[in-house]
C-alpha positions in Angstrom: 25.2 -37.3 -2.1 23.7 -34.6 0.1 23.9 -32.2 -2.9 21.6 -34.5 -5.0 19.2 -34.8 -2.0 19.0 -31.0 -1.9 18.4 -30.9 -5.6 15.5 -33.3 -5.3 14.2 -31.3 -2.3 14.4 -28.0 -4.3 12.6 -29.6 -7.3 9.8 -30.8 -4.9 9.3 -27.4 -3.4 9.6 -25.7 -6.7 6.8 -28.0 -8.0 4.4 -26.3 -5.6 5.7 -22.8 -6.6 5.3 -23.8 -10.2 1.7 -24.8 -9.9 0.8 -21.5 -8.3 2.9 -19.5 -10.7 0.9 -21.1 -13.6 -2.1 -19.4 -12.2 -0.3 -16.0 -12.2 0.9 -16.5 -15.8 -2.5 -17.6 -17.2 -4.3 -14.6 -15.8 -1.6 -12.2 -16.8 -1.4 -13.7 -20.3 -5.1 -13.1 -20.9 -5.8 -9.7 -19.2 -2.4 -8.5 -18.2 -3.4 -8.5 -14.6 -1.2 -9.4 -11.7 -3.7 -11.1 -9.4 -2.0 -10.8 -6.0 -5.0 -12.6 -4.4 -4.0 -15.7 -6.2 -1.6 -16.7 -3.4 -4.4 -16.8 -1.0 -6.3 -19.4 -3.2 -3.7 -21.9 -2.0 -4.8 -21.1 1.5 -8.4 -21.5 0.6 -7.6 -25.0 -0.9 -5.7 -25.9 2.3 -8.6 -25.1 4.5 -11.1 -26.9 2.3 -8.9 -30.0 2.7 -8.8 -29.4 6.5 -12.5 -28.8 6.8 -13.3 -32.0 4.7 -10.9 -34.3 6.5 -10.8 -33.0 10.0 -14.2 -31.4 10.6 -16.3 -33.7 8.3 -14.0 -36.8 8.9 -14.0 -37.7 5.2 -11.0 -39.4 3.4 -8.4 -37.5 1.2 -10.2 -38.7 -1.9 -13.3 -36.7 -0.9 -11.2 -33.7 0.0 -9.6 -33.5 -3.5 -12.7 -32.6 -5.5 -13.9 -30.3 -2.8 -10.7 -28.3 -2.8 -10.6 -28.2 -6.6 -14.2 -27.1 -6.9 -14.2 -24.5 -4.2 -11.0 -22.9 -5.5 -12.1 -22.9 -9.0 -15.5 -21.3 -7.9 -13.6 -18.8 -5.8 -11.4 -17.8 -8.8 -14.5 -17.1 -10.9 -16.3 -15.2 -8.1 -13.1 -13.0 -7.5 -13.0 -12.2 -11.2 -16.7 -11.5 -11.5 -17.1 -9.4 -8.2 -13.7 -7.7 -8.0 -12.2 -7.4 -11.4 -14.8 -7.6 -14.2 -16.1 -4.1 -14.0 -12.6 -2.6 -13.7 -11.5 -4.7 -16.7 -14.4 -3.8 -18.9 -14.2 0.0 -18.2 -10.4 0.1 -18.8 -9.5 1.0 -15.2 -5.9 2.0 -14.5 -3.6 -0.8 -13.6 -3.0 0.6 -10.2 -6.8 0.3 -9.5 -6.6 -3.4 -10.3 -3.5 -3.8 -8.2 -5.2 -2.2 -5.2 -8.3 -4.3 -5.7 -6.2 -7.5 -5.8 -4.5 -6.5 -2.5 -7.9 -5.8 -1.0 -9.3 -9.2 -2.1 -6.2 -10.9 -0.5 -6.8 -9.2 2.8 -10.5 -10.0 2.7 -9.8 -13.7 2.1 -7.3 -13.8 5.0 -9.6 -12.1 7.5 -12.7 -14.1 6.4 -10.8 -17.4 7.1 -9.5 -16.1 10.4 -13.1 -15.5 11.4 -14.2 -18.9 10.2 -11.3 -21.0 11.4 -9.4 -18.7 13.9 -5.9 -17.3 13.4 -3.9 -20.2 14.9 -2.1 -22.7 12.6 -4.0 -25.9 12.1 -2.3 -29.3 11.7 -3.2 -31.5 8.8 -3.8 -35.3 9.0 -1.8 -37.7 7.0 -2.7 -37.5 3.3 -0.6 -39.2 0.6 2.6 -41.0 0.9 5.1 -39.0 3.0 8.2 -40.7 4.3 11.9 -40.9 3.6 13.2 -43.1 0.8 16.9 -44.0 0.8 19.1 -45.6 -1.9 22.3 -47.5 -2.0 24.1 -44.3 -3.1 23.1 -42.6 0.1 20.6 -40.2 -1.4 17.8 -39.5 1.0 14.5 -38.1 -0.4 11.0 -37.7 0.9 8.3 -39.6 -1.1 6.2 -36.4 -1.0 8.9 -34.7 -2.9 8.7 -37.3 -5.7 4.9 -36.9 -5.7 5.2 -33.1 -6.0 7.5 -33.4 -9.0 5.3 -36.1 -10.7 2.1 -34.1 -10.2 3.5 -30.8 -11.3 4.9 -32.3 -14.6 1.5 -34.0 -15.2 -0.4 -30.8 -14.6 1.8 -28.8 -17.0 1.3 -31.4 -19.7 -2.4 -31.3 -19.2 -2.5 -27.5 -19.2 -0.4 -27.5 -22.5 -2.9 -29.9 -24.0 -5.8 -27.7 -22.9 -4.3 -24.6 -24.3 -3.1 -26.0 -27.7 -5.5 -28.8 -28.5 -8.9 -27.7 -27.3 -11.5 -25.1 -28.5 -11.4 -23.1 -25.2 -7.6 -23.2 -25.4 -7.6 -21.7 -28.9 -10.1 -19.1 -27.5 -7.6 -18.3 -24.7 -4.9 -17.8 -27.2 -7.0 -15.6 -29.3 -8.1 -13.4 -26.4 -4.6 -13.2 -25.2 -3.4 -12.0 -28.6 -6.1 -9.4 -29.2 -9.3 -9.4 -27.1 -11.0 -6.9 -29.4 -10.5 -9.0 -32.6 -11.5 -12.1 -30.6 -14.9 -10.5 -29.8 -15.4 -9.7 -33.5 -14.7 -13.4 -34.4 -17.6 -14.4 -32.0 -15.5 -15.5 -29.0 -17.1 -14.9 -25.7 -14.1 -13.2 -24.0 -15.9 -12.9 -20.7 -16.4 -16.6 -20.5 -12.7 -17.2 -21.6 -11.5 -14.9 -18.8 -13.7 -16.7 -16.3 -12.4 -20.2 -17.4 -8.9 -18.9 -17.1 -9.5 -17.9 -13.5 -11.1 -21.1 -12.8 -8.3 -23.3 -14.3 -5.6 -21.2 -12.6 -7.3 -21.4 -9.2 -7.8 -25.2 -9.7 -4.0 -25.5 -10.2 -3.5 -23.5 -7.0 -5.8 -26.1 -5.3 -3.5 -28.9 -6.6 -0.6 -26.9 -5.1 -2.5 -26.6 -1.8 -3.0 -30.4 -1.7 0.8 -30.9 -2.2 1.6 -28.3 0.3 -0.6 -29.8 3.0 0.9 -33.2 2.3 4.5 -31.9 2.5 4.3 -29.5 5.4 1.2 -30.6 7.3 0.3 -27.2 8.6 -1.9 -24.3 7.4 -2.7 -20.8 8.5 -4.9 -17.9 7.1 -1.7 -16.0 6.2 0.1 -18.9 4.6 -0.6 -17.3 1.1 1.3 -14.2 1.7 4.8 -15.2 1.4 4.2 -18.3 -0.6 2.1 -16.4 -3.2 4.9 -13.7 -3.5 7.5 -16.4 -4.1 5.3 -18.0 -6.8 4.9 -14.6 -8.4 8.7 -14.3 -8.4 8.8 -17.7 -10.0 6.4 -16.5 -12.8 8.5 -13.5 -13.4 11.8 -15.4 -13.4 10.4 -17.9 -16.0 8.6 -15.3 -18.0 5.2 -14.3 -16.9 2.5 -15.2 -19.3 4.5 -18.2 -20.5 3.4 -21.7 -19.2 6.7 -23.5 -19.6 8.4 -20.5 -18.2 6.3 -20.5 -15.0 7.2 -24.2 -14.5 11.0 -23.4 -15.1 10.8 -20.4 -12.8 9.2 -22.5 -10.0 11.8 -25.2 -10.3 14.7 -22.7 -10.3 13.3 -20.9 -7.3 12.8 -24.1 -5.4 16.4 -25.1 -6.2 17.8 -21.7 -5.1 15.8 -21.9 -1.8 16.9 -25.4 -1.0 20.5 -24.8 -1.8 20.6 -21.6 0.2 19.1 -23.3 3.2 21.6 -26.2 3.0 24.8 -24.4 2.1 24.4 -20.7 3.1 21.9 -19.9 5.8 18.2 -20.6 6.3 17.8 -17.0 7.5 18.9 -15.7 4.1 16.5 -17.8 2.0 13.9 -15.1 1.5 16.6 -12.5 0.8 18.0 -14.7 -1.9 14.6 -15.3 -3.5 13.7 -11.6 -3.8 17.3 -10.8 -4.8 16.7 -13.0 -7.7 13.6 -11.0 -8.6 15.6 -7.8 -8.5 18.4 -9.3 -10.7 15.9 -10.6 -13.3 14.1 -7.3 -13.5 17.4 -5.5 -14.1 19.0 -8.0 -16.5 16.0 -9.5 -18.4 12.6 -8.0 -17.3 10.6 -10.4 -19.6 12.1 -13.5 -17.8 14.1 -16.4 -19.1 11.4 -17.6 -21.6 9.4 -14.4 -21.9 9.1 -12.3 -25.0 8.7 -8.6 -25.4 5.1 -7.6 -26.0 4.1 -4.5 -27.9 1.1 -2.7 -26.4 -1.2 -0.8 -28.7 -1.8 2.9 -27.7 
């Protein structure tokens, strides 16, 4: 039964990867930008929870809207201050990539100045304890919460994209931004909303991360963000169900590697998966080839 326990643990970890991967996919789907600062948004969300609960002594229910609001606002500010002029002027992709790395380093150092560089312990948030069954399966209650929340978030995001006016505008902007402008769509607003929604999803991931691991640091977004990016590429970057699938598969790979191979090889396996995917199917499992106009 240990195998099934590891499967559940992998799905729980993959749920957090999936929420962050959704942000990567949304932004890439709209503006074809790999926002490497997105991983640090989960760090921002974690510190907002810490600040609200530990420094301000407020309950978790007060920390949730604070984290969501601050992360969404941070996503919009990053887009407006760091990317907007480059995107409107048609800057080379390498310029956008360098800018994203610069924003990531800025956020890390800013939070080091505000909260110091040492890791911070998080207080008890949601349910977090072992649940056993008659079959011998042991699973953490936080794992079940992670899975349930990630599925709910994906359903909400699918409804937003497919059933709302702003969702239709996102699809139109993704398909052809120039034509969308001619049809009266405010593409700048659509892009800002995309960054806000993606960053809010990362905030949800931060809440689940803090509840599961109970420790945060200014550099926590580095490796976690890269793994979420691998998940997005694995599932098909720009594809919402693909991001979720990639997150779950990556979580399973990591959990099974730790349990049956070696915990020291976990990161090597994760990035090895990225190399294999890029060699075999660069568009990812659910991704489709997109033709670019020249």
